[in-house]
C-alpha positions as CSV (number, residue, x, y, z in Angstrom):
1,M,12.8,28.4,5.9
2,P,12.0,28.1,9.7
3,D,12.9,24.9,11.4
4,C,10.0,24.2,13.8
5,S,11.3,20.9,15.1
6,S,11.9,22.2,18.6
7,A,8.5,24.0,19.0
8,L,7.3,21.7,21.8
9,S,4.1,22.8,23.4
10,A,3.1,19.7,25.5
11,V,4.2,16.3,26.6
12,I,1.2,14.1,27.2
13,E,1.5,11.0,29.3
14,C,-0.3,8.0,27.7
15,H,-2.0,5.2,29.5
16,T,-0.3,2.0,28.4
17,P,-2.7,-0.9,28.9
18,S,-1.3,-4.5,29.0
19,L,-1.1,-6.2,25.6
20,D,-3.7,-8.7,26.9
21,E,-6.1,-5.9,27.5
22,L,-5.4,-4.4,24.1
23,K,-5.8,-7.8,22.5
24,Q,-9.4,-7.9,23.9
25,V,-10.1,-4.4,22.6
26,F,-8.9,-5.4,19.1
27,E,-10.9,-8.6,19.1
28,T,-14.1,-6.8,20.2
29,S,-13.8,-3.9,17.8
30,L,-12.7,-5.9,14.8
31,R,-15.5,-8.4,15.2
32,E,-18.0,-5.6,15.0
33,N,-16.7,-4.6,11.5
34,F,-15.2,-7.8,9.9
35,Q,-16.6,-11.3,9.4
36,H,-13.3,-13.2,10.0
37,V,-11.0,-12.0,12.9
38,Q,-7.9,-13.5,14.5
39,V,-5.9,-11.6,17.2
40,D,-2.9,-12.7,19.2
41,I,0.3,-11.3,20.7
42,V,3.6,-11.9,18.9
43,K,7.1,-10.6,18.5
44,C,7.4,-7.6,16.2
45,P,8.0,-8.6,12.6
46,D,11.3,-7.9,10.9
47,T,10.3,-4.6,9.3
48,S,13.6,-4.5,7.3
49,E,12.4,-7.4,5.2
50,P,9.7,-7.4,2.4
51,P,7.1,-6.2,2.2
52,F,8.0,-3.5,4.6
53,E,11.6,-2.8,3.6
54,M,12.2,-0.2,6.3
55,T,15.5,1.1,7.8
56,S,14.9,-0.7,11.1
57,T,14.3,-4.3,11.9
58,G,11.4,-3.5,14.3
59,F,9.3,-1.0,16.3
60,G,7.6,-0.7,19.6
61,K,10.5,-0.5,22.1
62,D,10.1,2.6,24.3
63,M,7.7,4.0,21.7
64,R,6.5,7.6,21.8
65,I,4.5,9.7,19.3
66,A,5.6,13.0,17.8
67,E,2.5,14.9,16.7
68,V,3.9,17.5,14.4
69,G,2.1,20.4,12.9
70,G,-1.2,19.4,11.4
71,P,-4.0,20.3,8.9
72,G,-3.8,23.8,10.4
73,N,-0.6,24.3,8.4
74,I,-2.7,23.7,5.2
75,Y,-6.0,25.5,6.1
76,P,-7.1,28.3,6.5
77,V,-3.6,29.5,5.4
78,V,-0.9,27.3,3.8
79,R,2.2,27.5,5.9
80,K,4.5,25.6,3.6
81,E,7.7,27.1,4.9
82,N,7.3,25.2,8.2
83,Q,10.1,22.6,8.1
84,F,11.1,19.8,10.4
85,S,14.1,17.5,10.9
86,F,13.7,13.9,11.8
87,K,16.8,13.9,14.0
88,K,15.9,17.1,15.9
89,I,12.4,15.7,16.5
90,A,13.9,12.4,17.8
91,E,16.0,14.5,20.2
92,V,13.0,16.6,21.3
93,C,11.2,13.3,22.0
94,Q,14.1,12.1,24.1
95,L,15.1,9.2,21.9
96,P,17.9,10.8,19.7
97,D,18.9,7.5,18.2
98,G,15.4,6.4,17.5
99,H,13.7,5.0,14.4
100,V,11.0,7.3,13.0
101,M,8.1,6.1,10.9
102,G,4.7,7.5,10.1
103,P,2.4,9.4,7.8
104,G,3.0,13.1,6.9
105,A,3.7,15.6,4.1
106,G,7.0,15.3,2.3
107,P,9.9,17.7,1.8
108,W,8.4,19.7,-1.1
109,P,11.6,22.0,-1.5
110,I,13.5,18.8,-2.4
111,I,10.9,17.0,-4.4
112,G,9.8,20.1,-6.2
113,V,6.1,19.9,-5.4
114,N,3.9,19.2,-2.5
115,C,3.6,15.5,-1.7
116,E,2.6,12.7,0.6
117,M,5.1,11.0,2.9
118,V,5.7,7.7,4.7
119,A,8.5,8.6,7.0
120,D,11.3,6.0,7.5
121,A,14.3,7.4,9.3
122,N,16.9,5.4,11.3
123,C,18.6,8.2,13.3
124,A,21.1,5.8,14.9
125,A,22.4,4.6,11.5
126,N,21.9,8.1,9.9
127,K,19.8,6.4,7.2
128,F,16.8,8.0,5.7
129,E,14.6,6.1,3.2
130,T,11.3,8.1,3.2
131,R,8.7,7.2,0.6
132,V,7.1,10.2,-1.1
133,I,4.1,10.2,-3.5
134,K,3.4,13.1,-5.8
135,I,1.0,13.9,-8.6
136,E,2.8,13.3,-11.9
137,E,0.4,14.0,-14.7
138,L,2.7,12.6,-17.4
139,T,2.6,9.1,-16.0
140,E,0.0,6.5,-16.7
141,K,-1.1,6.4,-13.1
142,R,-1.1,10.2,-12.7
143,Y,1.0,9.8,-9.5
144,E,4.5,8.6,-8.7
145,L,6.1,6.8,-5.7
146,S,9.8,7.2,-5.0
147,R,12.2,7.3,-2.1
148,T,14.3,10.2,-0.8
149,S,17.3,10.3,1.6
150,E,16.3,13.9,2.6
151,P,16.3,14.1,6.5
152,T,13.5,16.8,6.6
153,F,9.8,17.2,5.8
154,N,7.2,20.0,5.8
155,L,3.8,20.9,7.1
156,L,2.7,17.9,9.2
157,A,3.4,14.4,10.4
158,N,2.3,11.8,12.9
159,L,5.5,9.9,13.8
160,A,6.1,6.8,15.9
161,I,9.6,6.8,17.4
162,S,11.1,3.6,18.8
163,K,14.5,2.1,19.7
164,P,15.9,1.0,16.3
165,N,16.8,-2.5,15.3
166,D,15.0,-3.9,18.4
167,R,12.6,-6.8,17.9
168,S,12.3,-7.6,21.6
169,S,8.9,-5.9,21.9
170,D,5.7,-7.9,21.8
171,V,2.9,-6.4,19.7
172,V,-0.8,-7.0,19.0
173,H,-1.1,-8.9,15.8
174,F,-4.3,-9.4,13.9
175,K,-5.8,-10.8,10.7
176,C,-9.3,-9.8,9.5
177,S,-11.2,-10.1,6.3
178,V,-14.6,-9.5,4.7
179,R,-15.6,-6.1,6.0
180,T,-19.3,-6.1,7.2
181,G,-19.3,-2.6,8.8
182,K,-18.9,0.9,7.5
183,K,-15.8,2.1,9.4
184,N,-12.3,1.8,8.0
185,L,-9.7,-0.4,9.7
186,P,-7.7,2.1,11.8
187,E,-10.9,4.0,12.8
188,T,-12.4,0.7,13.9
189,I,-9.5,0.1,16.2
190,R,-9.4,3.7,17.4
191,Q,-13.1,3.8,18.3
192,G,-12.6,0.5,20.2
193,L,-9.9,2.1,22.3
194,A,-12.0,5.2,22.8
195,T,-15.0,3.1,24.0
196,K,-12.8,1.2,26.4
197,F,-10.7,4.0,27.9
198,G,-12.8,7.1,27.5
199,N,-11.0,10.3,28.4
200,T,-7.8,8.5,29.2
201,P,-5.5,8.9,26.3
202,V,-4.2,5.6,24.7
203,S,-2.1,6.0,21.6
204,M,-0.9,3.2,19.3
205,A,1.1,3.0,16.1
206,G,2.0,0.2,13.8
207,V,1.8,-1.3,10.3
208,F,-0.9,-3.2,8.5
209,I,-1.0,-4.8,5.1
210,L,-4.0,-4.6,2.8
211,D,-3.3,-8.1,1.3
212,N,-6.3,-8.3,-1.0
213,G,-8.7,-5.8,-2.4
214,K,-8.5,-2.1,-3.3
215,A,-8.4,1.1,-1.2
216,K,-9.5,4.7,-1.7
217,I,-6.3,6.8,-1.5
218,H,-5.7,10.5,-1.9
219,V,-2.5,12.2,-3.1
220,M,-2.0,15.9,-2.4
221,P,-1.3,18.0,-5.6
222,D,1.0,21.0,-5.5
223,F,0.0,24.0,-3.4
224,P,-3.0,26.0,-4.6
225,S,-2.2,29.2,-6.6
226,C,-4.5,31.4,-4.5
227,A,-5.9,31.5,-1.0
228,W,-8.6,29.1,0.1
229,G,-12.1,30.5,-0.1
230,H,-13.7,27.9,2.2
231,E,-12.8,24.6,3.9
232,K,-14.7,22.5,1.3
233,E,-12.1,23.6,-1.3
234,V,-9.4,21.5,0.5
235,N,-11.2,18.2,-0.2
236,E,-11.9,19.3,-3.7
237,W,-8.2,20.1,-4.1
238,L,-7.1,16.5,-3.2
239,R,-6.7,13.9,-5.9
240,F,-8.4,10.6,-5.2
241,F,-7.6,7.1,-6.6
242,E,-8.4,3.5,-6.2
243,M,-5.2,1.5,-5.6
244,P,-4.9,-2.3,-5.4
245,G,-3.2,-4.4,-2.7
246,P,-0.8,-5.4,-1.5
247,L,-0.3,-2.0,0.3
248,V,1.8,-1.5,3.4
249,N,0.1,1.0,5.7
250,V,1.8,2.9,8.5
251,S,-0.7,4.2,11.0
252,V,-0.9,6.3,14.2
253,I,-4.0,6.3,16.4
254,H,-5.0,8.3,19.4
255,S,-8.1,7.3,21.5
256,Y,-8.6,10.8,22.9
257,D,-7.4,14.4,22.4
258,P,-6.8,16.1,25.7
259,G,-7.0,19.5,24.1
260,H,-3.9,19.7,21.9
261,K,-5.4,19.4,18.4
262,L,-4.3,15.8,17.9
263,R,-5.1,14.1,14.6
264,L,-6.9,11.1,16.0
265,E,-6.1,8.8,13.1
266,H,-3.7,9.1,10.3
267,T,-2.5,6.4,7.9
268,H,-0.4,6.5,4.8
269,C,0.5,3.6,2.5
270,Y,3.0,2.4,-0.1
271,S,3.5,-0.6,-2.3
272,S,6.6,-2.1,-3.7
273,Q,8.6,0.2,-6.0
274,N,7.6,-2.0,-9.0
275,Q,3.9,-1.6,-8.3
276,G,4.3,2.1,-7.6
277,D,1.2,2.9,-5.5
278,G,0.8,4.9,-2.3
279,G,-0.7,7.9,-0.5
280,H,-3.2,8.7,2.3
281,Y,-5.4,5.7,3.1
282,H,-9.1,6.4,3.5
283,Y,-10.8,3.0,3.4
284,D,-11.1,-0.2,1.3
285,V,-13.6,-0.3,-1.5
286,S,-13.8,-4.1,-1.8
287,P,-15.5,-5.2,1.5
288,E,-16.4,-8.7,0.2
289,T,-12.8,-9.6,-0.7
290,V,-10.6,-7.4,1.5
291,S,-8.2,-8.9,3.9
292,Y,-5.8,-7.3,6.3
293,E,-2.9,-8.3,8.6
294,G,-1.5,-5.8,11.1
295,W,0.9,-5.3,14.1
296,F,0.4,-2.5,16.6
297,A,2.2,-1.3,19.8
298,P,1.2,1.2,22.5
299,A,3.1,4.5,23.0
300,Q,4.2,5.9,26.3
301,K,4.0,9.6,25.5
302,I,2.9,12.1,22.9
303,Y,5.1,15.1,22.1
304,R,3.1,17.9,20.6
305,I,5.3,20.0,18.2
306,D,4.2,23.0,16.2
307,E,0.7,22.8,17.7
308,I,-1.7,24.4,15.3
């Protein structure tokens, strides 16, 4: 199985606005889509504590984004053999002891089937606690959330890499509730960045909690048994569910793609192990009752790996 972790095609320098400027962008964009909005600048929360329970105490310090593979590894041809190592990707991104978090596709050779992933890898501590969500027809929910210590994944991921166990970074913090617009939360933020900065790439990553309400989530089933006939079949292949909060979401956002097939917004979520929910976040389905709280930081660079 080929290790494509070192297939670096581009390093993109990001514009890193001040947090005060980003705070204004968040306020403007969120107020266009939510009735109640509060934005400020705070220290990064302790992400090792509930509800996050990650392998690092924080994120944001010297952050960079690894844009790995992409939907092109699923359609028009499934390239499921393409494998990646968290540690090698951290090395390629020039932060070998970094903490890696973000949405992606899990290590199907280890799990046994294709699956969703919320990456959580502390390379300095050699600790890997990635969440994976797979279809499991024999369970009541028809899907299953678990953790794996496997240090690899397959197909695709959008990964935020920061210095681990470092809470010195300030981040943009927000609370918003009662959705009045049609855009989902991360796309609301992304479009606000795109409007403000135009063709200058600004990338951010962070976590947000859907505290109250429900969200539309998909979970990839196992790989199709035959070749795709047309692109519409990909969406028909996905399995969709409504999942209740609280849900912890890990999100990566790019304001602009300077020609490297970036996935402009990608968000995966998970709940506590007892609740057992998770997958690819699309949008909330309870606009009148939904509430969110989030923390985001800007990235310095994007490393494009296995560009497809």
